[in-house]
Every structure is written in structure tokens, then in C-alpha cells.
KEKE-3310 file (N, C-alpha, C; in steps of 0.2 Angstrom, whole numbers, plus 5000, padded with zeros to 4 digits):
npx = (4986:4979:4965:4961:4965:4958:4945:4940:4946:4942:4928:4929:4934:4923:4918:4919:4936:4941:4930:4928:4940:4938:4927:4932:4942:4934:4927:4937:4941:4929:4928:4939:4936:4929:4930:4946:4947:4957:4969:4969:4970:4982:4990:4990:4995:5006:5023:5036:5053:5070:5079:5072:5073:5077:5089:5088:5090:5092:5082:5072:5066:5053:5052:5056:5046:5036:5021:5017:5015:4999:4990:4984:4980:4976:4980:4971:4969:4980:4981:4974:4980:4993:4990:4991:5004:5014:5030:5032:5022:5018:5011:5000:5000:5002:4996:4997:4984:4967:4962:4952:4957:4959:4945:4933:4930:4946:4955:4961:4960:4972:4969:4975:4988:4991:4991:4990:4982:4983:4976:4975:4978:4983:4973:4967:4965:4972:4985:4981:4970:4976:4985:4977:4971:4983:4986:4976:4980:4985:4994:5012:5019:5031:5029:5029:5029:5023:5025:5018:5015:5001:4989:4985:4995:5009:5024:5035:5032:5032:5040:5036:5024:5029:5037:5027:5019:5029:5033:5020:5018:5029:5031:5024:5027:5039:5048:5052:5045:5049:5039:5040:5037:5025:5015:5003:4999:4999:5014:5022:5032:5042:5049:5059:5070:5087:5090:5078:5075:5086:5085:5073:5075:5087:5082:5072:5081:5087:5076:5074:5084:5080:5071:5077:5073:5074:5075:5068:5069:5057:5057:5054:5052:5055:5066:5081:5098:5107:5099:5097:5110:5111:5102:5109:5120:5113:5106:5118:5124:5115:5113:5102:5093:5091:5083:5067:5064:5054:5042:5026:5025:5025:5025:5019:5023:5024:5013:5000:4987:4974:4978:4968:4960:4968:4971:4958:4957:4966:4976:4988:4997:5006:5007:5013:5016:5021:5031:5041:5054:5060:5061:5069:5081:5084:5086:5097:5106:5107:5112:5125:5131:5129:5137:5134:5132:5120:5103:5091:5075:5065:5053:5039:5031:5032:5027:5029:5040:5052:5052:5054:5067:5074:5074:5081:5093:5098:5101:5092:5087:5075:5058:5043:5026:5011:5002:5004:4999:4985:4983:4988:4983:4979:4988:5001:5012:5015:5018:5029:5039:5040:5047:5058:5064)
npy = (4968:4962:4951:4954:4968:4974:4971:4966:4975:4988:4987:4985:4997:5005:5005:5008:5008:5002:4994:4985:4979:4970:4963:4957:4948:4940:4934:4926:4918:4911:4904:4896:4887:4878:4861:4856:4868:4877:4871:4871:4885:4887:4879:4886:4898:4898:4899:4887:4885:4881:4891:4902:4902:4909:4911:4920:4930:4919:4911:4901:4906:4903:4910:4927:4936:4945:4949:4965:4972:4978:4973:4961:4963:4957:4944:4935:4929:4920:4907:4908:4918:4912:4904:4912:4913:4920:4922:4925:4932:4947:4951:4963:4981:4976:4980:4981:4983:4981:4992:5004:5012:5026:5038:5034:5039:5032:5026:5028:5029:5034:5034:5038:5039:5026:5023:5024:5032:5031:5032:5024:5021:5010:5001:4987:4970:4969:4961:4949:4944:4942:4933:4922:4920:4917:4904:4896:4894:4884:4884:4884:4894:4908:4919:4936:4947:4963:4976:4989:5004:5008:5021:5029:5028:5036:5043:5042:5030:5021:5010:5000:4996:4990:4980:4972:4968:4961:4950:4944:4939:4932:4917:4914:4920:4922:4931:4948:4965:4981:4995:5011:5021:5024:5036:5039:5038:5049:5057:5046:5045:5052:5043:5038:5045:5046:5043:5038:5028:5019:5015:5008:4997:4991:4986:4977:4968:4963:4956:4947:4938:4927:4922:4923:4928:4935:4953:4967:4984:4995:5009:5026:5034:5047:5051:5061:5061:5061:5057:5044:5039:5039:5029:5018:5017:5014:5002:4994:4995:4990:4978:4972:4963:4969:4980:4987:4995:5004:5013:5021:5038:5055:5064:5073:5076:5078:5072:5064:5065:5077:5092:5098:5087:5078:5087:5087:5074:5074:5071:5057:5042:5040:5028:5016:5018:5032:5031:5023:5027:5034:5025:5015:5023:5025:5011:5008:5018:5014:5001:5003:5011:5003:4992:4979:4973:4972:4965:4969:4972:4977:4989:4997:5004:4993:4984:4977:4964:4971:4982:4975:4969:4980:4985:4974:4974:4986:4982:4975:4960:4953:4957:4967:4968:4979:4990:4987:4974:4977:4985:4977:4964:4947:4939:4944:4940:4928:4933:4941:4932:4922:4930:4933:4920)
npz = (4856:4871:4876:4888:4890:4879:4881:4894:4904:4900:4904:4918:4922:4922:4935:4953:4958:4970:4974:4963:4964:4975:4970:4959:4964:4972:4963:4956:4967:4969:4957:4958:4967:4961:4956:4949:4942:4947:4944:4930:4928:4934:4926:4914:4916:4925:4923:4920:4923:4924:4923:4927:4941:4956:4969:4983:4997:5004:5001:4990:4975:4963:4952:4947:4948:4957:4967:4973:4990:4996:4988:4992:5006:5018:5017:5011:4998:4994:4989:4977:4970:4968:4958:4947:4943:4949:4957:4970:4984:4992:5007:5016:5019:5036:5051:5070:5076:5070:5057:5048:5038:5027:5023:5010:4993:4989:4981:4964:4946:4934:4919:4906:4910:4913:4927:4945:4959:4976:4992:5003:5017:5025:5027:5035:5043:5055:5064:5071:5064:5051:5053:5056:5043:5036:5041:5035:5022:5008:4998:4994:4990:4991:5004:5009:5023:5025:5036:5046:5056:5067:5063:5074:5082:5090:5082:5091:5098:5088:5086:5095:5089:5076:5081:5087:5076:5069:5078:5078:5065:5062:5062:5051:5039:5025:5023:5029:5027:5031:5032:5030:5022:5016:5009:5015:5028:5041:5045:5044:5035:5041:5048:5040:5042:5048:5062:5069:5060:5061:5074:5074:5065:5070:5083:5078:5072:5083:5089:5078:5079:5085:5075:5063:5050:5033:5032:5025:5019:5014:5003:4999:4983:4983:4989:4992:4985:4996:5006:5002:5002:5016:5019:5013:5022:5034:5031:5029:5042:5051:5046:5039:5027:5014:5002:4996:4982:4973:4984:4982:4974:4978:4969:4955:4943:4925:4920:4909:4911:4914:4923:4931:4934:4941:4952:4958:4962:4973:4988:4990:4985:4970:4958:4945:4928:4927:4937:4933:4928:4938:4949:4944:4943:4957:4961:4953:4959:4973:4971:4965:4975:4986:4983:4981:4994:5000:4996:4983:4979:4965:4961:4954:4941:4932:4918:4907:4900:4896:4905:4917:4914:4914:4927:4933:4927:4932:4945:4953:4961:4961:4955:4958:4955:4953:4950:4936:4936:4937:4926:4915:4917:4922:4916:4917:4925:4918:4905:4907:4913:4902:4892:4899:4900)
capx = (4983:4976:4958:4960:4966:4953:4938:4939:4948:4937:4922:4931:4935:4916:4916:4924:4942:4941:4924:4929:4946:4936:4923:4936:4945:4929:4925:4942:4940:4923:4929:4945:4933:4926:4935:4950:4948:4963:4974:4969:4972:4989:4994:4990:4999:5013:5028:5041:5059:5075:5082:5069:5074:5082:5091:5089:5089:5092:5075:5072:5060:5053:5053:5058:5040:5031:5015:5018:5010:4994:4985:4981:4982:4974:4982:4964:4969:4986:4981:4971:4986:4998:4988:4992:5011:5019:5035:5031:5017:5019:5004:5000:5004:4999:4997:4995:4977:4963:4960:4948:4960:4956:4939:4932:4935:4953:4959:4959:4964:4974:4970:4979:4995:4992:4994:4985:4983:4979:4977:4971:4980:4985:4967:4969:4961:4976:4989:4978:4966:4980:4988:4971:4971:4989:4985:4972:4982:4988:5000:5018:5022:5035:5025:5032:5025:5024:5022:5018:5012:4994:4988:4985:5002:5013:5030:5040:5030:5031:5044:5032:5020:5033:5038:5021:5017:5034:5032:5014:5019:5036:5030:5019:5029:5046:5053:5048:5047:5047:5036:5041:5038:5019:5013:4996:4999:5002:5020:5025:5039:5047:5053:5064:5075:5092:5090:5072:5075:5091:5082:5068:5078:5091:5077:5069:5086:5088:5071:5075:5089:5076:5067:5081:5070:5076:5071:5070:5066:5054:5059:5051:5056:5056:5072:5087:5104:5110:5095:5099:5117:5109:5099:5114:5123:5109:5106:5124:5125:5110:5114:5096:5095:5090:5079:5063:5064:5052:5035:5023:5028:5020:5026:5013:5026:5024:5007:4996:4980:4973:4980:4962:4957:4973:4970:4952:4958:4969:4982:4989:5004:5006:5010:5012:5021:5025:5036:5046:5061:5063:5062:5075:5087:5085:5089:5104:5110:5108:5116:5131:5133:5129:5142:5132:5132:5113:5099:5086:5069:5063:5046:5038:5031:5034:5021:5032:5047:5057:5052:5057:5074:5077:5075:5085:5100:5100:5104:5087:5087:5068:5054:5036:5021:5005:4998:5005:4994:4979:4982:4990:4979:4981:4994:5007:5018:5017:5021:5036:5043:5041:5052:5064:5067)
capy = (4970:4956:4951:4958:4975:4976:4969:4966:4981:4994:4986:4985:5004:5008:5004:5011:5004:4998:4989:4981:4975:4964:4959:4952:4943:4936:4929:4922:4913:4907:4899:4892:4882:4872:4856:4856:4875:4880:4867:4873:4892:4887:4876:4891:4905:4897:4897:4884:4885:4882:4898:4908:4901:4914:4910:4927:4931:4912:4908:4898:4909:4899:4915:4933:4941:4945:4954:4969:4973:4982:4970:4956:4966:4953:4937:4932:4926:4918:4901:4910:4922:4908:4901:4917:4912:4924:4919:4927:4937:4951:4953:4969:4982:4974:4984:4977:4983:4982:4999:5005:5016:5033:5038:5032:5035:5032:5023:5032:5027:5039:5029:5041:5038:5020:5024:5024:5036:5028:5035:5019:5022:5004:4997:4979:4967:4968:4955:4942:4941:4940:4926:4917:4919:4913:4897:4893:4893:4878:4885:4884:4900:4912:4925:4941:4951:4970:4978:4996:5006:5010:5028:5033:5027:5042:5041:5040:5024:5017:5004:4995:4993:4986:4973:4968:4965:4957:4944:4940:4936:4928:4910:4913:4923:4920:4937:4954:4972:4987:5000:5018:5025:5025:5043:5039:5038:5055:5057:5040:5045:5055:5038:5037:5049:5042:5040:5034:5022:5015:5012:5003:4992:4988:4983:4972:4963:4959:4951:4943:4933:4921:4920:4922:4929:4941:4959:4972:4991:4998:5016:5031:5036:5054:5053:5064:5056:5061:5052:5037:5038:5037:5022:5013:5017:5011:4995:4991:4995:4986:4971:4969:4959:4973:4986:4987:5001:5009:5014:5026:5044:5061:5069:5073:5079:5076:5067:5066:5067:5085:5095:5099:5080:5076:5091:5085:5068:5076:5068:5050:5040:5039:5022:5015:5020:5038:5030:5018:5029:5036:5019:5012:5027:5023:5005:5009:5022:5009:4995:5006:5013:4997:4987:4972:4971:4970:4964:4974:4971:4982:4990:5004:5005:4987:4982:4972:4961:4976:4985:4970:4968:4987:4984:4968:4976:4991:4980:4972:4953:4951:4963:4966:4972:4981:4994:4984:4969:4980:4987:4972:4959:4941:4935:4949:4936:4924:4936:4943:4926:4919:4934:4932:4914)
capz = (4862:4874:4877:4895:4889:4874:4883:4901:4908:4899:4908:4925:4923:4923:4942:4958:4958:4976:4974:4958:4966:4979:4966:4954:4968:4975:4957:4956:4973:4967:4951:4960:4971:4956:4955:4943:4939:4949:4941:4923:4928:4935:4920:4908:4918:4929:4918:4924:4919:4929:4922:4931:4948:4960:4976:4985:5004:5007:4999:4983:4972:4957:4947:4950:4947:4963:4968:4978:4995:4995:4984:4997:5013:5024:5016:5009:4992:4992:4985:4971:4967:4967:4952:4942:4940:4953:4961:4978:4986:4998:5010:5020:5025:5042:5058:5075:5077:5064:5055:5042:5033:5026:5020:5003:4989:4991:4975:4958:4940:4929:4913:4901:4912:4916:4934:4950:4965:4982:4999:5007:5024:5029:5030:5036:5049:5061:5064:5073:5058:5045:5055:5055:5036:5033:5043:5031:5015:5006:4993:4997:4987:4996:5006:5013:5027:5025:5042:5048:5062:5067:5062:5080:5086:5089:5080:5096:5100:5082:5087:5098:5083:5072:5085:5088:5070:5067:5082:5076:5059:5062:5061:5046:5033:5024:5024:5031:5024:5035:5028:5033:5016:5013:5010:5017:5036:5043:5048:5043:5031:5045:5051:5036:5044:5050:5069:5070:5056:5063:5080:5072:5061:5075:5087:5074:5071:5089:5089:5073:5081:5086:5069:5057:5043:5030:5033:5020:5020:5008:5003:4994:4977:4983:4993:4989:4985:5002:5010:4999:5006:5023:5018:5012:5028:5039:5029:5030:5049:5055:5044:5037:5020:5008:5001:4991:4979:4978:4986:4978:4974:4979:4963:4950:4937:4918:4919:4903:4914:4915:4930:4935:4937:4946:4958:4961:4966:4979:4991:4989:4982:4963:4956:4938:4922:4928:4942:4931:4927:4945:4953:4941:4945:4964:4961:4951:4964:4978:4969:4965:4982:4991:4981:4982:5001:5002:4991:4981:4975:4961:4961:4951:4934:4928:4915:4902:4901:4895:4911:4922:4913:4916:4934:4935:4925:4936:4951:4957:4960:4960:4954:4960:4951:4957:4945:4930:4936:4936:4919:4910:4918:4926:4913:4917:4927:4913:4899:4909:4913:4896:4889:4903:4898)
cpx = (4979:4968:4957:4960:4960:4946:4936:4940:4944:4930:4923:4931:4928:4914:4921:4930:4942:4936:4926:4935:4943:4931:4927:4939:4940:4927:4931:4942:4934:4925:4935:4942:4930:4931:4939:4951:4955:4969:4975:4972:4980:4993:4995:4994:5005:5018:5034:5047:5065:5079:5079:5070:5079:5083:5093:5087:5089:5086:5076:5065:5060:5053:5054:5052:5036:5026:5017:5013:5005:4988:4981:4983:4981:4976:4975:4965:4976:4986:4979:4977:4992:4997:4990:5000:5016:5024:5035:5025:5019:5012:5005:4999:4999:5001:4995:4988:4974:4962:4957:4952:4957:4949:4939:4929:4942:4958:4956:4963:4965:4975:4975:4987:4996:4994:4988:4987:4979:4981:4973:4972:4980:4978:4968:4965:4965:4980:4986:4974:4970:4983:4983:4971:4977:4989:4981:4975:4985:4994:5006:5022:5026:5030:5029:5027:5027:5021:5023:5015:5005:4994:4988:4991:5006:5020:5035:5038:5029:5035:5040:5027:5023:5035:5032:5019:5023:5034:5026:5015:5025:5036:5026:5021:5037:5051:5048:5050:5044:5045:5036:5040:5031:5017:5006:4994:5002:5009:5025:5032:5044:5052:5058:5070:5080:5091:5084:5072:5080:5088:5077:5071:5083:5087:5074:5074:5088:5083:5072:5080:5086:5073:5071:5078:5073:5072:5073:5066:5063:5054:5055:5055:5058:5062:5077:5093:5107:5106:5096:5105:5116:5106:5104:5118:5119:5108:5112:5125:5121:5110:5107:5098:5095:5085:5074:5062:5059:5044:5032:5026:5022:5021:5020:5016:5025:5018:5003:4989:4980:4974:4973:4959:4962:4972:4964:4953:4961:4975:4982:4996:5002:5010:5009:5017:5025:5031:5042:5053:5064:5065:5068:5081:5089:5088:5096:5109:5112:5113:5123:5134:5134:5135:5140:5131:5125:5109:5094:5081:5066:5056:5044:5038:5033:5027:5023:5038:5053:5058:5056:5065:5078:5079:5081:5093:5102:5102:5099:5088:5080:5064:5047:5032:5015:5000:4998:5000:4987:4978:4983:4985:4982:4987:5000:5013:5020:5021:5028:5041:5045:5047:5058:5068:5071)
cpy = (4963:4957:4955:4965:4978:4976:4970:4972:4987:4993:4987:4993:5008:5008:5007:5006:4999:4992:4983:4976:4969:4960:4954:4947:4938:4931:4924:4916:4908:4901:4894:4886:4876:4867:4856:4863:4878:4877:4870:4880:4891:4884:4881:4897:4904:4894:4893:4883:4885:4888:4904:4908:4906:4912:4917:4927:4924:4908:4906:4901:4905:4904:4922:4938:4940:4950:4958:4969:4978:4979:4965:4958:4961:4945:4933:4927:4923:4912:4903:4914:4918:4905:4905:4917:4917:4920:4920:4932:4940:4953:4960:4975:4980:4978:4980:4977:4984:4990:4999:5009:5023:5033:5037:5038:5037:5029:5026:5029:5033:5035:5032:5040:5031:5020:5024:5029:5033:5032:5030:5020:5015:5001:4990:4977:4967:4961:4949:4939:4939:4934:4920:4915:4915:4906:4893:4891:4886:4879:4886:4890:4904:4918:4930:4945:4958:4973:4986:4997:5008:5018:5032:5032:5033:5039:5038:5033:5019:5010:4998:4992:4988:4979:4969:4964:4960:4950:4940:4936:4931:4921:4909:4916:4921:4925:4943:4960:4977:4993:5007:5023:5026:5033:5044:5039:5044:5054:5051:5041:5049:5049:5035:5040:5044:5039:5036:5027:5017:5011:5007:4996:4988:4984:4977:4966:4960:4954:4946:4937:4926:4918:4919:4923:4935:4947:4964:4979:4993:5006:5020:5033:5044:5056:5056:5059:5056:5057:5045:5035:5035:5030:5017:5012:5013:5004:4991:4990:4990:4979:4968:4967:4964:4978:4984:4994:5001:5009:5019:5033:5050:5066:5068:5076:5075:5070:5069:5068:5074:5086:5095:5092:5078:5080:5089:5078:5069:5071:5060:5049:5038:5032:5021:5017:5026:5037:5026:5021:5031:5030:5015:5016:5025:5016:5005:5012:5017:5004:4997:5008:5008:4992:4980:4969:4969:4969:4969:4971:4977:4983:4997:5004:4999:4984:4977:4969:4966:4980:4981:4970:4975:4987:4979:4970:4982:4989:4976:4964:4950:4958:4961:4971:4974:4984:4990:4978:4971:4982:4982:4965:4952:4937:4939:4944:4931:4927:4939:4937:4923:4923:4933:4926:4915)
cpz = (4865:4875:4883:4893:4884:4877:4890:4905:4907:4903:4915:4927:4924:4931:4946:4958:4964:4976:4969:4960:4970:4975:4962:4958:4971:4969:4956:4961:4971:4962:4953:4965:4967:4955:4948:4940:4941:4946:4933:4923:4929:4929:4915:4910:4922:4924:4922:4920:4925:4929:4925:4938:4951:4967:4979:4992:5007:5005:4991:4979:4965:4951:4950:4950:4953:4963:4974:4984:4993:4991:4988:5004:5018:5022:5014:5003:4990:4988:4978:4967:4965:4960:4946:4940:4944:4956:4968:4978:4992:5001:5014:5016:5031:5048:5064:5076:5071:5063:5049:5037:5032:5023:5013:5000:4990:4986:4968:4952:4936:4923:4908:4903:4914:4923:4939:4956:4970:4988:5004:5015:5028:5032:5030:5042:5055:5060:5066:5067:5052:5047:5054:5047:5033:5035:5038:5024:5014:5001:4997:4994:4993:4997:5010:5017:5027:5031:5043:5054:5061:5066:5068:5084:5085:5086:5085:5099:5094:5083:5090:5093:5079:5075:5086:5082:5068:5071:5080:5070:5058:5060:5055:5039:5032:5024:5026:5027:5029:5031:5032:5028:5013:5014:5014:5024:5038:5047:5047:5040:5035:5048:5046:5038:5048:5057:5070:5066:5059:5070:5079:5070:5066:5080:5084:5073:5077:5090:5084:5074:5083:5080:5063:5050:5040:5031:5028:5022:5014:5008:4998:4989:4977:4987:4989:4989:4992:5007:5008:5002:5013:5023:5017:5018:5033:5038:5031:5038:5053:5052:5041:5029:5014:5008:4996:4988:4973:4979:4981:4979:4976:4973:4958:4943:4930:4917:4913:4906:4915:4922:4934:4938:4942:4953:4962:4965:4973:4981:4989:4985:4975:4962:4949:4934:4924:4933:4939:4931:4934:4949:4951:4943:4952:4965:4959:4956:4970:4977:4968:4971:4987:4989:4982:4989:5003:4995:4989:4977:4972:4960:4958:4944:4929:4925:4910:4904:4901:4902:4916:4921:4915:4923:4936:4933:4929:4943:4955:4956:4958:4958:4957:4956:4955:4951:4938:4930:4935:4929:4913:4911:4921:4922:4913:4919:4921:4907:4901:4909:4907:4892:4893:4901:4891)
residu = (MET:SER:PHE:TYR:LYS:ASN:LEU:VAL:PHE:PRO:ILE:LEU:THR:LYS:PHE:ASP:PRO:GLU:ARG:ILE:HIS:TYR:PHE:ALA:MET:ASP:CYS:LEU:SER:PHE:VAL:CYS:LYS:ILE:PRO:GLY:VAL:LYS:LYS:ILE:ILE:LYS:PHE:ASN:LEU:ASP:VAL:LYS:SER:ALA:SER:LEU:HIS:ARG:ASN:PHE:LEU:GLY:LEU:ASP:PHE:LYS:ASN:PRO:VAL:GLY:LEU:ALA:ALA:GLY:PHE:ASP:LYS:ASN:ALA:LEU:TRP:ILE:ASP:GLU:LEU:ASP:CYS:LEU:GLY:PHE:GLY:PHE:ILE:GLU:ILE:GLY:THR:VAL:THR:PRO:LYS:PRO:GLN:ASP:GLY:ASN:PRO:LYS:PRO:ARG:LEU:PHE:ARG:LEU:LYS:LYS:ASP:GLU:ALA:LEU:ILE:ASN:ARG:MET:GLY:PHE:ASN:ASN:GLY:GLY:VAL:GLU:GLU:VAL:VAL:LYS:ASN:LEU:LYS:LYS:ARG:ASN:SER:LYS:ILE:ILE:VAL:GLY:GLY:ASN:ILE:GLY:LYS:ASN:LYS:LEU:THR:GLU:ASN:GLU:ASP:ALA:LEU:SER:ASP:TYR:LEU:ILE:ALA:PHE:LYS:GLY:LEU:ALA:ASP:HIS:VAL:ASP:TYR:PHE:VAL:VAL:ASN:VAL:SER:SER:PRO:ASN:THR:PRO:GLY:LEU:ARG:ASP:LEU:GLN:GLU:LYS:GLU:PRO:LEU:LYS:LYS:ILE:LEU:ALA:ALA:LEU:GLN:ILE:GLU:ASN:GLN:LYS:HIS:LYS:LYS:PRO:VAL:LEU:LEU:LYS:ILE:ALA:PRO:ASP:LEU:THR:ASP:SER:GLN:LEU:ASP:ASP:ILE:VAL:GLU:ILE:VAL:THR:GLU:THR:GLY:ILE:SER:GLY:VAL:ILE:ALA:THR:ASN:THR:THR:LEU:SER:ARG:ALA:ASP:LEU:LYS:THR:ASP:ASN:GLU:GLU:VAL:GLU:LYS:ILE:GLY:ALA:GLY:GLY:LEU:SER:GLY:LYS:PRO:LEU:ARG:ASP:ARG:SER:THR:GLN:VAL:ILE:LYS:TYR:LEU:SER:GLN:LYS:GLY:GLY:GLY:LYS:PHE:GLY:ILE:ILE:GLY:ALA:GLY:GLY:ILE:TYR:THR:ALA:LYS:ASP:ALA:LYS:GLU:LYS:LEU:GLU:ALA:GLY:ALA:SER:LEU:ILE:GLN:VAL:TYR:SER:GLY:PHE:ILE:TYR:GLU:GLY:PRO:SER:ILE:ALA:LYS:ASN:ILE:ASN:LYS:GLU:LEU:ILE)
# end
């Protein structure tokens, strides 16, 4: 067991998850301003090896372990997170206008399951603020832009929001992720249906002729096989670069946490270890059905190198962590990369 899991994490769990998230990152930002500290952290956590390099989506990733969207929504900490050994960072979800998200509390730990439930609701500063932050970064790490619609935008007008966010970020990110799968914006998952999804992706691809950025679609783990077949068809037809599998789940099946506690938490997307097997199944299904015609980034329940290998063997080219980062600590990318070598 690591120092982090034994000592640091138990202390962090005494506090509200969302508040401690910002406190921890403010602390990291502070120490990184001390001359030489950033280099020391990077030296200790950034694993370098030619065998880790991945050429994917026409981009050169220094390693296959990325940080999923939702952690750095406003692109505030790219330089600091780069020190922790990630191969890429996905910011967002970014919406055209700033929004506060859902009422607090909205982030919960399920410690017995090593899981999280969140109903953040795309809280972010809006595309203009995110661009300002992206312009300040010094790190050359690959950055993806995860984009969504504002809560008050009706689904029939959603395309306009995706286009605004896309155009705003296009000169500042290396790839895009279209998020229609968060369970925390009312009606958003309806946009995963065949016709509205095809309309959004086709329009983004037309705009993308100017920018030539890889575009991926982030999907829910709760889709049926026939819905996944539709996803394969849509991705192939629109010619987008690939899929991120998967977002959080609405399922509460087979949790170790008491039902009463889970019910008390209420609505939100579940991430972490309980999602591991389902996300791997989705990756495998898409990989087989897609026949290698599009790329896959695997996300969901990745805590160890074994979890990462499972996703890569199922057909993912890269992987992303989020809950695993919270539970395993800042050395997660280092630990996975060392074993992948």
C-alpha cells in the first residue's frame, strides 16, 4: 500500500470531495511555483520510454495514460498535471456560456466500492474563459477539448452550442470530444439517438474541414448492443476519428455500499471500479464491430496496469483515468506506465 493510500487519502476523505479537489490542486499549483519543484516532481513521476509512445489520431502521445475530462474543466492546471506523468489531458466539458452546474453537494465518494457519484452538470467558465487559460499554459502536452451544450439550450438548438464551443477551442486544443453522454444535463443523452447525433457530428465535420482536428464521440456505458451498432454506423458514416468508451453509468448494480446510502446520494453518474467490466465490454464490442476503422480511447475503472492492459487488449489505443487518480493518487500514471514498459 502506498503512502498516499495509507495516509493522505484517508485525511482527504474527511472533507467535502469538491472542496478538497480545489484545495489539493491549489496546493500543487503553489508548490510548482517554487523554483525547481516542478522539475523534481516531473523527474520522479514522468516515465520516459520509446515503447510508451503512441501515434494515434495523427498525434504523437508520449505515453498512453491520459487524464479524463471533468478533472480540469477550465484548463487551469495543465502545466501542473503535466508534471504528474500523463501522456495527455482532456479539459472540459466546456460549454459556450459559463454555467454554475447543479446545486451542491454534487460529488460523492463510495469508499467501499472505490467509486464516485457526480452530478456536476457541466460547471465551467465558458469557452472564452477556457481559451484565456489555454493561452497561459507553457506545457506542450497534448490537450483534448471536451465540448457540450449549455443546460438551458433546448436539444433542437444543441448543434449551435457544439459549433460555438468547437470554433472557440479549435486553435487551442489538439483533439475534440463531443459529449452527449453525461447523465447530469437533462435530456442530453437523447442526443445519442441516431438522427440528432448524426446531424451534430456531420455539421462539426464540415466546420472541421478548416481545422483538421481529430474528433471523437464520448458514449455512455448504458447503451444496448443495437445502440452501439448505431454508434459504429454513425462514426463510420460521418468519418470522425473515434470513440471514448465510456462515460459514467446510471447503474447502481452490485455495489458494496449500503443501498440506503446510495439512495440518499441520489441522482448522478457512477464512475470507478464498478464500471470497469462494462466499459471493457463496450470497447471490445466496438473494436470488433468497427473492424479497426476508427480509434478507441478506453475509460472506466482503470486503477492499475492490469486494468489498463485489459482496456488496451480489448481494442483501446489509449486509456484515461479519473476516479483511479482520486483513489490511487498522483503516481497512478507512473505506476501504470512502468508496468506497461
